[in-house]
C-alpha positions in Angstrom: -20.2 33.2 2.0 -22.6 34.0 -0.9 -22.0 36.7 -3.5 -23.7 39.5 -1.6 -21.9 38.7 1.6 -18.6 38.7 -0.2 -19.3 42.0 -1.9 -20.4 43.7 1.4 -17.2 42.5 3.0 -15.0 43.6 0.1 -16.6 47.0 -0.1 -16.2 47.5 3.6 -12.5 46.9 3.2 -12.2 49.1 0.2 -14.0 51.9 2.0 -11.7 51.6 5.0 -8.9 52.3 2.6 -10.7 55.2 1.0 -13.2 56.8 3.5 -13.7 59.8 1.2 -16.2 57.6 -0.7 -18.3 56.6 2.3 -21.1 59.2 1.6 -21.4 58.1 -2.0 -21.4 54.4 -1.0 -24.3 54.9 1.3 -26.5 55.5 -1.7 -26.0 51.9 -2.9 -28.7 49.5 -1.6 -27.6 46.3 0.0 -28.4 44.0 -3.0 -25.9 42.1 -5.1 -26.3 44.1 -8.3 -25.8 47.5 -6.5 -23.0 46.2 -4.4 -21.2 44.8 -7.5 -21.5 48.3 -9.1 -20.0 49.8 -5.9 -17.2 47.2 -5.8 -16.3 47.8 -9.5 -16.4 51.6 -9.0 -14.1 51.4 -5.9 -11.6 49.1 -7.6 -11.7 51.2 -10.7 -10.6 54.4 -8.8 -8.3 52.6 -6.4 -4.6 53.6 -6.7 -2.1 50.8 -7.5 -1.0 49.6 -4.1 -0.7 46.2 -2.4 -3.8 44.7 -0.9 -4.1 42.5 2.2 -4.3 38.7 2.0 -7.8 38.5 3.3 -9.0 41.0 0.7 -7.2 39.2 -2.2 -8.5 35.8 -1.1 -12.1 37.1 -1.1 -11.7 39.1 -4.3 -10.1 36.2 -6.2 -12.8 33.8 -5.1 -15.6 36.2 -6.1 -14.1 37.1 -9.5 -13.5 33.5 -10.5 -17.0 32.6 -9.5 -18.5 35.5 -11.6 -16.4 34.6 -14.6 -17.4 30.9 -14.3 -21.1 32.0 -14.2 -20.6 34.1 -17.3 -19.2 31.1 -19.0 -15.7 30.4 -20.1 -14.9 29.7 -23.8 -11.9 27.4 -24.3 -9.6 28.3 -27.2 -9.6 24.7 -28.5 -13.4 24.8 -29.0 -13.0 27.5 -31.7 -13.0 26.8 -35.4 -10.4 28.5 -37.6 -11.4 30.8 -40.4 -8.1 30.4 -42.1 -5.0 28.4 -41.1 -4.0 29.7 -37.7 -6.5 32.5 -37.7 -9.8 32.6 -35.7 -12.7 35.0 -35.2 -14.6 35.0 -32.0 -17.4 37.3 -30.9 -17.6 37.5 -27.1 -16.3 38.9 -23.9 -12.5 38.6 -24.0 -12.4 38.3 -20.2 -14.0 34.9 -20.5 -11.7 33.5 -23.2 -9.4 30.7 -22.0 -6.2 31.1 -24.1 -2.5 31.6 -23.5 -2.8 35.4 -23.8 -5.2 38.2 -24.5 -4.4 41.7 -25.6 -5.5 44.7 -23.7 -5.9 48.0 -25.5 -4.3 50.1 -22.8 -3.6 53.8 -22.3 -0.1 55.2 -21.8 -0.4 55.0 -18.0 -0.8 51.2 -18.5 -2.6 50.9 -15.1 -6.2 50.7 -16.5 -9.3 52.8 -16.8 -10.1 54.9 -13.7 -13.6 55.8 -14.8 -16.0 53.9 -12.6 -17.8 51.1 -14.5 -16.7 52.4 -17.9 -17.4 49.9 -20.6 -14.0 50.0 -22.3 -12.0 46.8 -22.7 -9.2 48.2 -20.4 -11.7 48.6 -17.6 -13.1 45.1 -18.0 -9.8 43.4 -18.1 -8.5 45.2 -15.0 -11.8 44.7 -13.1 -12.0 40.9 -13.7 -8.3 40.3 -13.4 -8.3 41.9 -9.9 -6.4 44.7 -8.2 -3.1 42.8 -8.6 -3.0 43.7 -12.3 -3.0 47.4 -11.7 -0.1 47.0 -9.3 1.9 44.9 -11.7 1.4 47.5 -14.5 2.4 50.3 -12.2 5.6 48.5 -11.4 6.4 48.3 -15.1 5.8 52.0 -15.5 7.9 52.8 -12.4 10.8 50.6 -13.7 10.9 52.2 -17.1 10.4 55.7 -15.8 8.1 57.0 -18.4 4.6 56.4 -19.8 4.1 53.5 -22.2 4.8 54.6 -25.8 2.3 53.7 -28.6 3.2 50.7 -30.7 5.0 48.6 -28.1 3.8 45.9 -25.7 4.3 44.7 -22.2 3.2 41.4 -20.6 1.8 40.5 -17.2 0.2 37.6 -15.5 -3.6 37.5 -15.9 -4.4 36.7 -12.2 -8.2 35.9 -12.1 -8.8 35.8 -15.8 -9.1 32.3 -17.5 -6.2 33.2 -19.8 -2.5 32.9 -18.6 -1.2 36.3 -19.6 -2.3 39.8 -20.6 -0.3 41.7 -23.2 -0.8 45.4 -22.9 -0.4 47.7 -25.9 -1.1 51.4 -26.5 -2.6 52.1 -29.9 -2.5 55.5 -31.7 -5.2 58.0 -30.7 -6.7 59.5 -33.9 -8.1 62.9 -34.5 -9.8 62.9 -37.9 -8.4 60.7 -40.7 -5.5 58.5 -39.6 -2.0 59.5 -40.8 0.6 57.1 -42.1 2.3 57.4 -38.7 -1.0 56.3 -37.0 -1.2 53.3 -39.4 2.4 52.3 -38.7 1.9 52.6 -35.0 -1.2 50.4 -35.1 0.6 47.8 -37.1 3.5 48.0 -34.6 1.0 47.1 -31.8 0.2 43.8 -33.5 3.8 43.0 -34.3 5.0 43.9 -30.8 2.4 41.7 -29.1 3.1 38.7 -31.4 6.9 39.0 -30.8 6.4 39.2 -27.1 4.0 36.3 -27.1 6.5 34.2 -29.0 9.3 35.3 -26.7 7.4 34.0 -23.7 6.4 30.7 -25.3 2.7 31.5 -25.8 1.0 29.3 -28.4 -2.3 31.2 -28.7 -3.2 34.9 -28.4 -6.4 36.8 -28.7 -6.5 40.4 -30.0 -9.2 42.9 -29.1 -9.9 45.7 -31.6 -7.0 48.1 -30.8 -7.6 51.9 -31.1 -11.1 51.7 -32.4 -12.9 52.7 -29.2 -11.9 55.8 -27.3 -9.0 56.3 -29.7 -11.3 56.6 -32.7 -9.3 54.7 -35.4 -11.8 53.9 -38.2 -13.0 50.3 -37.6 -12.6 48.9 -41.2 -9.2 50.4 -41.7 -8.0 49.2 -38.3 -9.2 45.7 -39.1 -7.5 45.6 -42.5 -4.2 46.7 -40.8 -4.7 44.1 -38.1 -5.3 41.2 -40.4 -2.6 42.2 -42.9 0.0 42.6 -40.1 -0.8 39.4 -38.4 -0.7 37.4 -41.6 2.7 38.9 -42.6 4.1 38.1 -39.2 2.8 34.5 -39.2 4.1 33.9 -42.7 7.6 34.9 -41.6 7.3 33.2 -38.2 4.6 30.5 -38.1 3.6 28.8 -34.9 1.3 31.1 -33.1 -2.5 30.7 -33.3 -4.3 34.1 -33.4 -7.9 35.0 -32.4 -9.4 38.2 -33.5 -11.9 39.0 -30.7 -14.8 41.3 -31.4 -17.7 42.3 -29.3 -20.1 44.2 -31.7 -22.0 42.9 -34.8 -20.4 45.6 -36.9 -16.8 44.4 -36.1 -17.8 40.8 -36.5 -19.0 41.5 -40.1 -15.9 43.4 -40.9 -13.5 40.7 -39.7 -15.6 37.9 -41.1 -15.3 39.5 -44.6 -11.6 40.0 -44.2 -11.0 36.4 -43.0 -13.2 34.5 -45.4 -11.1 32.1 -47.6 -10.6 33.6 -51.1 -12.6 30.8 -52.8 -15.7 31.9 -50.8 -15.5 35.6 -51.6 
């Protein structure tokens, strides 16, 4: 079954679950690009619930093929900027490491805006519908939304990493307060402690709170680097990747991670 055939079958199954979207789906032409947008839209709005074995087998095969085509970057191929600290610009859903960090919202179950370009949407899309269900189970068990500054861990399902660590950063209106700064630092410490607890050796951080939550990029990066260095000084062993996607973030982190003798 080729990509288009897989997408057509998957979308048929998704629409059987949610027939209220049939009219909108009819506007998507039967080509792979359009059917991928439809598939992503449908899984983005799908409520967290179990999926059938046929759906999961087809979804898993498709997502793994798409990720392979995008190109997987193995952690061991990266060069450290400083001891134990790496900087990598790329799509975090293609990074093969022990764990990646997702900048989640308090619902923990991902972004429900169809095809939104946030990291939360990308991680849930390429991991598969299993991730939303796993996160919903965490929220149900704890009986409340996820607080800012903490972290939870799940399997990564169809991503090339082993685990996803979910953390909710502070949402900033205007200049960050000291509480905002403390919560952001707590996100990094919580993820590192959770990674260590579960025996992870390498972890990749996305830029937490700098997107939809509006934390200033430079200040967020300074907190990230400072907090990670302090944690690793007290508890060495983890290898940490700062993952960025934009040229602006890459320049900021590159400056912060340059060895002192080169500054």
